[in-house]
C-alpha positions in Angstrom: -13.3 8.6 4.8 -12.0 5.9 2.4 -14.4 3.5 0.8 -15.0 0.1 2.4 -14.5 -2.7 -0.1 -15.1 -6.4 0.5 -13.3 -8.7 -1.9 -14.8 -12.1 -1.7 -16.7 -15.0 -3.3 -20.5 -14.7 -3.0 -21.0 -18.3 -1.7 -17.9 -18.4 0.6 -19.0 -18.8 4.2 -16.2 -16.6 5.5 -17.3 -13.8 3.1 -20.9 -14.4 4.1 -20.2 -14.0 7.8 -18.3 -10.8 7.1 -21.2 -9.4 5.1 -23.5 -10.1 8.1 -21.1 -8.3 10.5 -20.8 -5.3 8.2 -24.6 -5.1 7.9 -25.1 -5.5 11.7 -22.7 -2.6 12.2 -24.4 -0.5 9.6 -21.2 -0.1 7.5 -21.8 0.8 3.8 -19.5 -1.2 1.6 -18.9 -2.3 -2.0 -18.3 -5.9 -3.0 -15.7 -7.0 -5.5 -16.1 -10.6 -6.7 -13.2 -13.0 -6.5 -14.4 -16.3 -8.1 -12.9 -19.3 -6.3 -13.9 -21.8 -8.9 -12.0 -19.8 -11.5 -8.9 -19.5 -9.2 -9.1 -15.7 -9.2 -7.9 -15.8 -5.6 -4.4 -16.8 -6.9 -4.2 -13.9 -9.4 -1.5 -11.4 -8.9 -4.1 -8.7 -8.4 -5.6 -10.6 -5.4 -2.3 -11.7 -4.0 -1.4 -8.0 -4.0 -4.4 -7.4 -1.7 -3.2 -10.0 0.8 -0.5 -12.6 0.5 -2.7 -15.5 1.7 -4.5 -15.6 -1.6 -7.8 -16.3 0.2 -11.1 -14.6 0.6 -12.4 -12.4 1.9 -10.1 -9.4 2.1 -11.6 -6.3 3.7 -10.4 -2.8 2.8 -11.6 -0.5 5.6 -10.4 2.8 7.2 -7.4 2.7 5.0 -6.4 -0.8 6.1 -6.6 -4.3 4.6 -7.5 -7.3 6.7 -7.2 -10.9 5.4 -9.0 -13.1 7.9 -12.8 -12.9 8.4 -12.7 -13.2 12.2 -10.0 -10.5 12.4 -12.3 -8.3 10.3 -15.3 -8.9 12.6 -13.2 -8.2 15.7 -12.0 -5.0 14.1 -15.6 -4.0 13.3 -16.6 -4.7 16.9 -13.8 -2.8 18.4 -14.0 0.3 16.1 -17.8 0.3 15.8 -19.0 -1.0 19.2 -22.8 -0.7 18.6 -24.4 -3.1 18.6 -21.9 -5.2 20.6 -21.2 -8.7 19.3 -20.1 -10.1 22.6 -21.9 -10.0 26.0 -20.5 -8.0 28.9 -20.3 -11.0 31.2 -16.9 -12.7 31.0 -18.3 -16.3 31.1 -20.9 -15.5 28.4 -18.2 -14.0 26.2 -16.2 -17.2 26.6 -19.3 -19.2 25.8 -19.9 -17.2 22.6 -16.3 -17.7 21.5 -16.6 -21.4 22.4 -19.6 -21.8 20.1 -17.9 -19.7 17.4 -14.8 -21.8 17.5 -16.8 -25.0 17.1 -17.5 -23.7 13.6 -14.5 -21.6 12.5 -11.9 -23.8 14.1 -13.4 -27.3 14.0 -15.7 -27.5 11.0 -14.8 -24.8 8.5 -11.1 -25.5 8.0 -11.7 -29.2 7.2 -14.3 -28.3 4.6 -12.5 -25.3 3.1 -12.3 -25.3 -0.7 -8.5 -25.4 -0.5 -8.7 -28.5 1.8 -11.1 -30.2 -0.6 -8.9 -29.4 -3.6 -5.9 -31.0 -1.8 -7.9 -34.1 -1.1 -8.5 -34.4 -4.8 -5.0 -33.6 -6.1 -2.9 -35.4 -3.5 -5.1 -38.3 -2.5 -7.3 -38.8 -5.6 -10.6 -38.3 -3.8 -13.5 -38.3 -6.2 -16.8 -36.4 -5.9 -18.4 -39.1 -3.7 -15.4 -39.2 -1.4 -15.4 -35.4 -1.1 -19.1 -35.3 -0.3 -18.7 -38.0 2.3 -15.8 -36.1 3.9 -17.7 -32.8 3.9 -20.8 -34.3 5.4 -18.9 -36.2 8.1 -17.3 -33.1 9.6 -20.5 -31.0 9.4 -22.5 -33.7 11.2 -19.8 -34.2 13.8 -19.6 -30.5 14.4 -23.4 -30.0 14.5 -23.7 -32.9 17.0 -21.5 -30.9 19.4 -23.2 -27.6 18.7 -26.7 -29.0 19.1 -25.8 -30.1 22.6 -24.3 -26.7 23.4 -27.2 -24.6 22.2 -30.1 -23.8 24.4 -33.6 -25.2 23.8 -35.0 -21.7 24.6 -34.2 -18.2 23.5 -34.2 -16.8 20.0 -30.5 -17.0 19.3 -27.3 -18.9 20.2 -27.0 -17.0 23.5 -30.3 -15.7 24.7 -32.2 -13.1 22.8 -29.3 -10.9 21.6 -27.4 -11.5 18.4 -23.7 -12.4 19.0 -20.6 -13.5 17.2 -21.8 -17.1 17.5 -24.9 -16.3 15.4 -22.8 -14.6 12.7 -20.9 -17.7 12.1 -23.7 -20.2 12.5 -25.9 -19.1 9.7 -23.3 -19.4 6.9 -22.4 -22.9 8.2 -26.1 -24.0 8.1 -26.4 -22.6 4.6 -23.4 -24.8 3.6 -24.9 -27.8 5.2 -28.2 -27.3 3.2 -26.2 -27.7 0.0 -26.0 -31.4 0.9 -29.5 -33.0 1.0 -28.0 -36.2 2.4 -27.4 -34.4 5.7 -30.4 -34.9 7.9 -30.7 -31.5 9.6 -33.9 -32.5 11.4 -31.6 -34.1 14.0 -30.5 -30.6 15.0 -33.7 -28.8 16.1 -31.9 -26.1 18.2 -29.7 -25.2 15.3 -32.6 -25.1 12.9 -34.7 -23.0 15.2 -32.0 -20.4 15.8 -31.1 -20.3 12.1 -34.8 -19.7 11.2 -35.0 -16.8 13.6 -31.8 -15.2 12.4 -32.4 -15.3 8.7 -35.5 -13.3 9.2 -33.4 -10.4 10.4 -32.5 -7.9 7.7 -28.7 -7.9 8.2 -28.7 -11.7 7.8 -31.2 -11.8 5.0 -29.4 -9.1 3.0 -26.1 -11.0 3.4 -27.3 -14.3 2.1 -25.7 -15.7 -1.0 -29.0 -15.7 -2.8 -29.2 -11.9 -2.4 -25.9 -11.3 -4.0 -25.6 -10.1 -7.6 -23.6 -13.1 -8.6 -26.4 -15.5 -7.6 -28.5 -14.3 -10.6 -25.6 -15.3 -12.9 -25.5 -19.0 -11.8 
């Protein structure tokens, strides 16, 4: 069987969520760093991996996949244990609803490419970028906090799902901005605290990646 390779940036939330999924599924993989702050994602070598010029890119089973959620869906369909979605149709929809609050509503607005465009086209300075970033996280977390249960270990009951995989990296991003008062989101913090104790989540954290020691 061909080697599984994850091309990504160590602190990228999309790369982070993919590492979590790979760990949960017990897939051995090798990481190849693509440094976003050095524009390595625009290099010919990386464009040859996937024309989007984004991270991550996953090489698995002889295929290349260029969107993190497509990667996670592929993992769940080809390696069904443990399942990342409940069997109940409504609960599956609820998990996807929670997931999309992050990957569709928060993450695209705070992506590095979006922030770079705000600088280059609209002249946004560091303070404006930070204000923009914080606004969309707080707005999204306000919604998530109301959607999450006050009981249960994780986003949906006591079983890890797709919603948990995307939540933890987004909380990690929020923690980079001390101006964000995360204490307003006790359900989010409680679930995040439970998840990061799990080995697949702990091992996927940016701080555990080799690149972290070089910063």
